[in-house]
LUMNUKOL-375725 format. One record per residue (C-alpha): residue in one letter; y, z, x; residue number from 1. Coordinates in nm, 4 decimals, padded with zeros to 6 digits. Layout:
// LUMNUKOL-375725
{type:A, Y:Y, Z:Z, X:X, seq:NUM}
...
//
This chain:
// LUMNUKOL-375725
{type:M, Y:-02.7622, Z:-02.8667, X:-05.6821, seq:1}
{type:K, Y:-02.9645, Z:-02.5828, X:-05.6211, seq:2}
{type:R, Y:-02.8714, Z:-02.2326, X:-05.5062, seq:3}
{type:A, Y:-03.0625, Z:-02.0513, X:-05.2548, seq:4}
{type:R, Y:-03.2290, Z:-01.7366, X:-05.4411, seq:5}
{type:K, Y:-03.0885, Z:-01.3654, X:-05.3417, seq:6}
{type:D, Y:-03.3226, Z:-01.0925, X:-05.2820, seq:7}
{type:E, Y:-03.2451, Z:-00.7487, X:-05.4318, seq:8}
{type:G, Y:-03.2294, Z:-00.6335, X:-05.0708, seq:9}
{type:D, Y:-03.0882, Z:-00.8662, X:-04.9134, seq:10}
{type:D, Y:-02.7179, Z:-00.6535, X:-04.9704, seq:11}
{type:D, Y:-02.9073, Z:-00.3211, X:-04.7916, seq:12}
{type:V, Y:-03.0076, Z:-00.5178, X:-04.4683, seq:13}
{type:S, Y:-02.6524, Z:-00.6358, X:-04.4567, seq:14}
{type:V, Y:-02.4605, Z:-00.3258, X:-04.4158, seq:15}
{type:G, Y:-02.7701, Z:-00.2187, X:-04.1748, seq:16}
{type:K, Y:-02.7148, Z:-00.5023, X:-03.9308, seq:17}
{type:K, Y:-02.3672, Z:-00.4299, X:-03.9285, seq:18}
{type:E, Y:-02.4404, Z:00.0072, X:-03.8926, seq:19}
{type:E, Y:-02.6299, Z:-00.1072, X:-03.6230, seq:20}
{type:E, Y:-02.3817, Z:-00.3440, X:-03.4762, seq:21}
{type:A, Y:-02.1130, Z:-00.0591, X:-03.5171, seq:22}
{type:E, Y:-02.3342, Z:00.1866, X:-03.3244, seq:23}
{type:Y, Y:-02.3970, Z:-00.0603, X:-03.0838, seq:24}
{type:C, Y:-02.0716, Z:-00.0817, X:-02.9657, seq:25}
{type:S, Y:-01.9557, Z:00.2472, X:-02.9643, seq:26}
{type:S, Y:-02.2500, Z:00.3311, X:-02.7442, seq:27}
{type:S, Y:-02.1718, Z:00.0295, X:-02.5347, seq:28}
{type:I, Y:-01.7539, Z:00.1879, X:-02.4944, seq:29}
{type:S, Y:-01.9598, Z:00.5058, X:-02.3931, seq:30}
{type:C, Y:-02.1108, Z:00.3441, X:-02.1032, seq:31}
{type:L, Y:-01.7878, Z:00.2848, X:-01.9839, seq:32}
{type:S, Y:-01.6749, Z:00.4112, X:-01.6684, seq:33}
{type:E, Y:-01.3574, Z:00.6555, X:-01.6914, seq:34}
{type:A, Y:-01.1828, Z:00.4093, X:-01.4453, seq:35}
{type:C, Y:-01.2815, Z:00.1184, X:-01.6416, seq:36}
{type:L, Y:-01.1276, Z:00.2652, X:-01.9677, seq:37}
{type:A, Y:-00.7841, Z:00.3474, X:-01.7431, seq:38}
{type:H, Y:-00.7794, Z:-00.0243, X:-01.5785, seq:39}
{type:A, Y:-00.8408, Z:-00.1584, X:-01.9988, seq:40}
{type:I, Y:-00.5511, Z:00.1159, X:-02.1032, seq:41}
{type:S, Y:-00.3654, Z:00.0255, X:-01.8346, seq:42}
{type:F, Y:-00.2361, Z:-00.3471, X:-01.9991, seq:43}
{type:T, Y:-00.1210, Z:-00.1864, X:-02.3655, seq:44}
{type:T, Y:00.1866, Z:-00.0096, X:-02.3622, seq:45}
{type:P, Y:00.2423, Z:00.3373, X:-02.3714, seq:46}
{type:M, Y:00.2644, Z:00.4120, X:-02.7386, seq:47}
{type:D, Y:-00.1062, Z:00.2488, X:-02.7983, seq:48}
{type:A, Y:-00.2037, Z:00.4312, X:-02.5077, seq:49}
{type:C, Y:-00.1483, Z:00.7548, X:-02.6473, seq:50}
{type:R, Y:-00.2913, Z:00.5979, X:-02.9632, seq:51}
{type:C, Y:-00.6111, Z:00.5152, X:-02.7832, seq:52}
{type:S, Y:-00.6579, Z:00.9102, X:-02.7221, seq:53}
{type:A, Y:-00.7824, Z:00.9636, X:-03.0515, seq:54}
{type:V, Y:-01.0627, Z:00.7531, X:-03.0297, seq:55}
{type:S, Y:-01.3438, Z:01.0160, X:-02.8349, seq:56}
{type:A, Y:-01.3065, Z:01.2503, X:-02.5454, seq:57}
{type:A, Y:-01.3786, Z:00.9820, X:-02.3195, seq:58}
{type:F, Y:-01.0816, Z:00.7587, X:-02.4257, seq:59}
{type:Q, Y:-00.9099, Z:01.0811, X:-02.4105, seq:60}
{type:T, Y:-00.9445, Z:01.1696, X:-02.0577, seq:61}
{type:A, Y:-00.8666, Z:00.7918, X:-01.9430, seq:62}
{type:V, Y:-00.5548, Z:00.8085, X:-02.1502, seq:63}
{type:S, Y:-00.4605, Z:01.1317, X:-01.9269, seq:64}
{type:S, Y:-00.5613, Z:00.9973, X:-01.5665, seq:65}
{type:D, Y:-00.2511, Z:00.9392, X:-01.3131, seq:66}
{type:A, Y:-00.4543, Z:00.5679, X:-01.2773, seq:67}
{type:V, Y:-00.3001, Z:00.4443, X:-01.6466, seq:68}
{type:W, Y:00.0534, Z:00.5599, X:-01.6275, seq:69}
{type:E, Y:00.1036, Z:00.4770, X:-01.2672, seq:70}
{type:Y, Y:00.0951, Z:00.0937, X:-01.4335, seq:71}
{type:F, Y:00.3965, Z:00.2253, X:-01.7442, seq:72}
{type:L, Y:00.6128, Z:00.3277, X:-01.3827, seq:73}
{type:P, Y:00.8142, Z:00.0718, X:-01.2317, seq:74}
{type:P, Y:00.6547, Z:-00.0166, X:-00.8659, seq:75}
{type:D, Y:00.8832, Z:00.1327, X:-00.6761, seq:76}
{type:Y, Y:00.9503, Z:00.4564, X:-00.8867, seq:77}
{type:H, Y:00.9397, Z:00.7023, X:-00.5917, seq:78}
{type:S, Y:01.2332, Z:00.4974, X:-00.3713, seq:79}
{type:I, Y:01.4100, Z:00.4254, X:-00.7155, seq:80}
{type:L, Y:01.4421, Z:00.8004, X:-00.8197, seq:81}
{type:A, Y:01.5174, Z:00.9101, X:-00.4882, seq:82}
{type:R, Y:01.8828, Z:00.8005, X:-00.6254, seq:83}
{type:A, Y:01.8611, Z:00.9960, X:-00.9292, seq:84}
{type:D, Y:02.1942, Z:01.1873, X:-00.9821, seq:85}
{type:D, Y:01.9929, Z:01.5384, X:-01.0765, seq:86}
{type:P, Y:01.6450, Z:01.5863, X:-00.8597, seq:87}
{type:V, Y:01.3340, Z:01.4762, X:-01.0412, seq:88}
{type:D, Y:01.0166, Z:01.6570, X:-00.9887, seq:89}
{type:F, Y:00.7116, Z:01.4436, X:-00.8605, seq:90}
{type:T, Y:00.4326, Z:01.7196, X:-00.8541, seq:91}
{type:T, Y:00.3703, Z:01.6595, X:-01.2507, seq:92}
{type:S, Y:00.1223, Z:01.4054, X:-01.3345, seq:93}
{type:N, Y:00.2000, Z:01.0788, X:-01.4045, seq:94}
{type:K, Y:00.2094, Z:01.0977, X:-01.7403, seq:95}
{type:E, Y:00.3622, Z:01.3967, X:-01.7577, seq:96}
{type:L, Y:00.7115, Z:01.2500, X:-01.5122, seq:97}
{type:F, Y:00.7000, Z:00.9369, X:-01.7595, seq:98}
{type:L, Y:00.7813, Z:01.1367, X:-02.0595, seq:99}
{type:S, Y:00.9768, Z:01.3182, X:-01.8730, seq:100}
{type:L, Y:01.1879, Z:01.0442, X:-01.7463, seq:101}
{type:A, Y:01.1852, Z:00.9104, X:-02.0966, seq:102}
{type:Q, Y:01.3095, Z:01.1929, X:-02.2924, seq:103}
{type:D, Y:01.5695, Z:01.3274, X:-02.0156, seq:104}
{type:H, Y:01.7725, Z:01.0266, X:-02.0040, seq:105}
{type:V, Y:01.8107, Z:01.0037, X:-01.5772, seq:106}
{type:L, Y:02.0347, Z:00.8737, X:-01.4130, seq:107}
{type:L, Y:02.1122, Z:00.6669, X:-01.0732, seq:108}
{type:D, Y:02.3837, Z:00.5991, X:-00.8374, seq:109}
{type:Q, Y:02.6884, Z:00.8473, X:-01.0215, seq:110}
{type:R, Y:02.5448, Z:00.7805, X:-01.4090, seq:111}
{type:T, Y:02.6066, Z:00.3611, X:-01.3901, seq:112}
{type:K, Y:02.2093, Z:00.2854, X:-01.4256, seq:113}
{type:K, Y:01.9016, Z:00.4165, X:-01.5568, seq:114}
{type:P, Y:01.5185, Z:00.3188, X:-01.4473, seq:115}
{type:K, Y:01.3445, Z:00.0381, X:-01.6883, seq:116}
{type:L, Y:01.0414, Z:00.2383, X:-01.8381, seq:117}
{type:S, Y:01.0102, Z:00.0043, X:-02.1778, seq:118}
{type:P, Y:01.1971, Z:-00.0857, X:-02.4363, seq:119}
{type:C, Y:01.2418, Z:00.2003, X:-02.6281, seq:120}
{type:F, Y:01.3288, Z:00.4068, X:-02.3994, seq:121}
{type:R, Y:01.7108, Z:00.3379, X:-02.3123, seq:122}
{type:F, Y:02.1032, Z:00.4966, X:-02.2567, seq:123}
{type:E, Y:02.1547, Z:00.7882, X:-02.4823, seq:124}
{type:E, Y:02.4924, Z:00.6279, X:-02.5292, seq:125}
{type:V, Y:02.6157, Z:00.3215, X:-02.5539, seq:126}
{type:A, Y:02.9575, Z:00.1881, X:-02.5872, seq:127}
{type:E, Y:03.1161, Z:-00.0059, X:-02.8530, seq:128}
{type:L, Y:03.4640, Z:-00.2546, X:-02.8560, seq:129}
{type:V, Y:03.7223, Z:-00.1509, X:-03.1161, seq:130}
{type:A, Y:03.9665, Z:-00.4356, X:-03.0218, seq:131}
{type:V, Y:04.0681, Z:-00.6092, X:-02.7584, seq:132}
{type:C, Y:04.2040, Z:-00.9527, X:-02.6268, seq:133}
{type:W, Y:04.1274, Z:-00.9368, X:-02.2696, seq:134}
{type:L, Y:03.7803, Z:-00.9065, X:-02.2290, seq:135}
{type:D, Y:03.6181, Z:-00.8614, X:-01.8650, seq:136}
{type:L, Y:03.2484, Z:-00.6917, X:-01.8680, seq:137}
{type:G, Y:03.0427, Z:-00.6509, X:-01.4707, seq:138}
{type:G, Y:02.7270, Z:-00.5469, X:-01.3717, seq:139}
{type:R, Y:02.6406, Z:-00.5444, X:-00.9559, seq:140}
{type:V, Y:02.2956, Z:-00.4579, X:-00.7968, seq:141}
{type:N, Y:02.2506, Z:-00.4430, X:-00.4538, seq:142}
{type:C, Y:01.9480, Z:-00.7051, X:-00.3230, seq:143}
{type:R, Y:01.7488, Z:-00.4447, X:-00.1471, seq:144}
{type:E, Y:01.7078, Z:-00.3086, X:-00.5173, seq:145}
{type:L, Y:01.5061, Z:-00.6195, X:-00.5679, seq:146}
{type:S, Y:01.2211, Z:-00.7990, X:-00.4849, seq:147}
{type:P, Y:01.2504, Z:-01.0760, X:-00.2167, seq:148}
{type:N, Y:01.1801, Z:-01.3817, X:-00.3018, seq:149}
{type:T, Y:01.1808, Z:-01.4029, X:-00.6380, seq:150}
{type:E, Y:01.4093, Z:-01.5342, X:-00.9311, seq:151}
{type:Y, Y:01.5731, Z:-01.3232, X:-01.1367, seq:152}
{type:V, Y:01.7418, Z:-01.3673, X:-01.5235, seq:153}
{type:A, Y:02.0693, Z:-01.1612, X:-01.6000, seq:154}
{type:Y, Y:02.0709, Z:-01.0790, X:-01.9572, seq:155}
{type:L, Y:02.3179, Z:-00.8757, X:-02.2297, seq:156}
{type:I, Y:02.1480, Z:-00.6380, X:-02.4058, seq:157}
{type:F, Y:02.4188, Z:-00.5822, X:-02.7189, seq:158}
{type:K, Y:02.4604, Z:-00.5212, X:-03.1129, seq:159}
{type:L, Y:02.7106, Z:-00.5953, X:-03.3264, seq:160}
{type:A, Y:02.9226, Z:-00.3746, X:-03.5641, seq:161}
{type:D, Y:02.9300, Z:-00.4692, X:-03.9772, seq:162}
{type:E, Y:03.3035, Z:-00.6067, X:-03.8897, seq:163}
{type:S, Y:03.2536, Z:-00.7936, X:-03.5446, seq:164}
{type:Y, Y:03.4385, Z:-01.0998, X:-03.4740, seq:165}
{type:G, Y:03.6377, Z:-01.3093, X:-03.1834, seq:166}
{type:L, Y:03.3148, Z:-01.3047, X:-02.9659, seq:167}
{type:D, Y:03.1945, Z:-01.6836, X:-02.9859, seq:168}
{type:C, Y:03.5151, Z:-01.8073, X:-02.8082, seq:169}
{type:R, Y:03.4715, Z:-02.1218, X:-02.6303, seq:170}
{type:T, Y:03.6412, Z:-02.0337, X:-02.3211, seq:171}
{type:Q, Y:03.3721, Z:-01.7102, X:-02.3033, seq:172}
{type:E, Y:03.2136, Z:-01.7723, X:-01.9835, seq:173}
{type:A, Y:02.9864, Z:-01.5828, X:-01.7478, seq:174}
{type:Y, Y:02.8541, Z:-01.6440, X:-01.3875, seq:175}
{type:I, Y:02.6740, Z:-01.4895, X:-01.1158, seq:176}
{type:T, Y:02.7570, Z:-01.4589, X:-00.7580, seq:177}
{type:M, Y:02.6011, Z:-01.2942, X:-00.4254, seq:178}
{type:D, Y:02.8398, Z:-01.1654, X:-00.1955, seq:179}
{type:D, Y:03.1138, Z:-01.3507, X:-00.3424, seq:180}
{type:Q, Y:02.9824, Z:-01.6771, X:-00.3336, seq:181}
{type:V, Y:02.8620, Z:-01.7987, X:-00.6681, seq:182}
{type:V, Y:02.4992, Z:-01.8644, X:-00.7307, seq:183}
{type:S, Y:02.4667, Z:-01.8997, X:-01.1123, seq:184}
{type:A, Y:02.7132, Z:-02.1821, X:-01.2474, seq:185}
{type:K, Y:02.9590, Z:-02.0866, X:-01.5224, seq:186}
{type:R, Y:02.8428, Z:-02.0970, X:-01.8635, seq:187}
{type:T, Y:02.9788, Z:-02.0470, X:-02.2355, seq:188}
{type:I, Y:02.8501, Z:-01.6962, X:-02.3354, seq:189}
{type:S, Y:02.8734, Z:-01.6389, X:-02.7460, seq:190}
{type:L, Y:02.7445, Z:-01.3182, X:-02.8702, seq:191}
{type:H, Y:02.7302, Z:-01.4011, X:-03.2628, seq:192}
{type:P, Y:02.3694, Z:-01.6242, X:-03.3435, seq:193}
{type:R, Y:02.4006, Z:-01.9890, X:-03.3569, seq:194}
{type:M, Y:02.4301, Z:-02.0975, X:-03.7250, seq:195}
{type:Q, Y:02.2223, Z:-02.4533, X:-03.7863, seq:196}
{type:D, Y:02.5348, Z:-02.6256, X:-03.8909, seq:197}
{type:T, Y:02.7861, Z:-02.5263, X:-03.6453, seq:198}
{type:H, Y:02.8777, Z:-02.8494, X:-03.5018, seq:199}
{type:V, Y:02.9359, Z:-02.9888, X:-03.8845, seq:200}
{type:D, Y:03.1330, Z:-02.6999, X:-03.9632, seq:201}
{type:M, Y:03.3584, Z:-02.8066, X:-03.6834, seq:202}
{type:G, Y:03.3682, Z:-03.1271, X:-03.7119, seq:203}
{type:R, Y:03.2074, Z:-03.2879, X:-03.4279, seq:204}
{type:S, Y:02.9219, Z:-03.5222, X:-03.4351, seq:205}
{type:E, Y:02.5432, Z:-03.4268, X:-03.4374, seq:206}
{type:K, Y:02.5370, Z:-03.6112, X:-03.0712, seq:207}
{type:E, Y:02.7868, Z:-03.3206, X:-02.9558, seq:208}
{type:G, Y:02.6203, Z:-03.0268, X:-03.1275, seq:209}
{type:Q, Y:02.3223, Z:-03.1122, X:-02.9308, seq:210}
{type:A, Y:02.5335, Z:-03.1340, X:-02.6251, seq:211}
{type:E, Y:02.6867, Z:-02.7795, X:-02.6808, seq:212}
{type:E, Y:02.3857, Z:-02.6401, X:-02.7543, seq:213}
{type:E, Y:02.2551, Z:-02.7480, X:-02.4174, seq:214}
{type:T, Y:02.5626, Z:-02.5860, X:-02.2878, seq:215}
{type:V, Y:02.6221, Z:-02.2744, X:-02.4904, seq:216}
{type:S, Y:02.4107, Z:-01.9713, X:-02.4760, seq:217}
{type:Y, Y:02.3499, Z:-01.8069, X:-02.7578, seq:218}
{type:P, Y:02.1645, Z:-01.4914, X:-02.8512, seq:219}
{type:R, Y:01.8384, Z:-01.3607, X:-03.0210, seq:220}
{type:E, Y:01.6939, Z:-01.0591, X:-03.0942, seq:221}
{type:R, Y:01.4442, Z:-00.8269, X:-02.9580, seq:222}
{type:D, Y:01.1573, Z:-00.6650, X:-03.0855, seq:223}
{type:D, Y:01.3519, Z:-00.2952, X:-03.0104, seq:224}
{type:G, Y:01.6427, Z:-00.4342, X:-03.2189, seq:225}
{type:W, Y:01.8523, Z:-00.5095, X:-03.0290, seq:226}
{type:M, Y:01.9704, Z:-00.8648, X:-02.8925, seq:227}
{type:E, Y:01.9719, Z:-01.0134, X:-02.5122, seq:228}
{type:V, Y:02.1810, Z:-01.3084, X:-02.4275, seq:229}
{type:Q, Y:02.1228, Z:-01.4933, X:-02.0675, seq:230}
{type:L, Y:02.4096, Z:-01.5289, X:-01.8570, seq:231}
{type:G, Y:02.2967, Z:-01.7351, X:-01.5803, seq:232}
{type:H, Y:01.9528, Z:-01.6928, X:-01.3311, seq:233}
{type:F, Y:01.9761, Z:-01.6636, X:-00.9392, seq:234}
{type:Y, Y:01.7442, Z:-01.6554, X:-00.6735, seq:235}
{type:N, Y:01.7045, Z:-01.3341, X:-00.4008, seq:236}
{type:H, Y:01.5737, Z:-01.4617, X:-00.0432, seq:237}
{type:Q, Y:01.4038, Z:-01.2268, X:00.1627, seq:238}
{type:E, Y:01.6959, Z:-01.2085, X:00.4259, seq:239}
{type:D, Y:01.9230, Z:-01.1348, X:00.0999, seq:240}
{type:T, Y:02.1278, Z:-00.7945, X:00.1596, seq:241}
{type:G, Y:02.4363, Z:-00.8827, X:-00.0408, seq:242}
{type:V, Y:02.5250, Z:-00.7200, X:-00.3646, seq:243}
{type:V, Y:02.5074, Z:-00.9460, X:-00.6615, seq:244}
{type:A, Y:02.7485, Z:-00.9348, X:-00.9368, seq:245}
{type:I, Y:02.7400, Z:-01.0080, X:-01.3057, seq:246}
{type:H, Y:03.0537, Z:-01.1211, X:-01.4403, seq:247}
{type:L, Y:03.1568, Z:-01.2094, X:-01.8057, seq:248}
{type:Y, Y:03.4774, Z:-01.2401, X:-01.9507, seq:249}
{type:E, Y:03.7200, Z:-01.4075, X:-02.1272, seq:250}
{type:H, Y:04.0573, Z:-01.5003, X:-02.0213, seq:251}
{type:V, Y:04.2317, Z:-01.7587, X:-02.1534, seq:252}
{type:Q, Y:04.2634, Z:-01.7649, X:-02.5252, seq:253}
{type:L, Y:04.3098, Z:-01.3920, X:-02.5619, seq:254}
{type:N, Y:04.1662, Z:-01.3931, X:-02.9654, seq:255}
{type:W, Y:04.1448, Z:-01.0634, X:-03.0681, seq:256}
{type:K, Y:03.7369, Z:-00.8920, X:-03.0051, seq:257}
{type:K, Y:03.6027, Z:-00.6652, X:-03.2097, seq:258}
{type:G, Y:03.2749, Z:-00.5463, X:-03.3177, seq:259}
{type:L, Y:03.0548, Z:-00.5859, X:-02.9699, seq:260}
{type:I, Y:02.8083, Z:-00.2317, X:-02.8864, seq:261}
{type:L, Y:02.7380, Z:-00.2517, X:-02.5446, seq:262}
{type:E, Y:02.3710, Z:-00.1113, X:-02.3819, seq:263}
{type:G, Y:02.4171, Z:-00.3099, X:-02.0208, seq:264}
{type:M, Y:02.2798, Z:-00.5674, X:-01.8709, seq:265}
{type:E, Y:01.9628, Z:-00.6295, X:-01.7270, seq:266}
{type:I, Y:01.7865, Z:-00.8202, X:-01.4642, seq:267}
{type:R, Y:01.4675, Z:-00.9247, X:-01.4484, seq:268}
{type:H, Y:01.2060, Z:-01.1752, X:-01.3486, seq:269}
{type:N, Y:01.2253, Z:-01.4852, X:-01.4399, seq:270}
{type:I, Y:00.8608, Z:-01.5827, X:-01.5534, seq:271}
{type:G, Y:00.9807, Z:-01.8549, X:-01.8204, seq:272}
{type:P, Y:00.9023, Z:-02.2292, X:-01.7432, seq:273}
//
């Protein structure tokens, strides 16, 4: 098999071509309007947007625009922040408002809620379960604070201490009500990650093990280092005006429980299948 002869100047031509392509891409980006750059950056994250400001002067200007940070703020942030325990300054730019909310830990409704900005900005303090037998956790939200005609999923956001135990009891259940009417049926909740051989260790058949996987909610680790477990889902209709209550409890077996580090409950749009 013959090999094609390589001319001595091929490397120089290749390098020159790459430089021309890079220069063309750079000049093409510089021709984009500030509004176009801002729109593209708005599809990233707050941290990535800050990094983009180091690309060029055009990017720095686009990143500082209100249009970018408008996307990072909650859609109805004016009405949400009107419920803040301490007044919020709206006279600043959207970027300054976002950073202020992230750093100052603004709390709502007698310090029971926090506006969701990004996974990396969470409550300044969290609670840790030391030792209890009777477990009863709950969260409430008014339907009017949620988008109408939208399905939501409720999650418990938590971590486990090194010496945690008793948080995978079979009688540990969750359910959701709307004005005292059950809208998400009871489900067993394990706060310990599922072990691959759980059904073998507990002496159950493979068929029983598969049935358990369908009826028990197990947690998964998030990108921000916390874990989340699904507590249930519900649909918020246009005409709903009541209160949604989320419950997680264990009142039957009453085994000792320890090591739950609780960040809170999170309600978000159901975008899954």
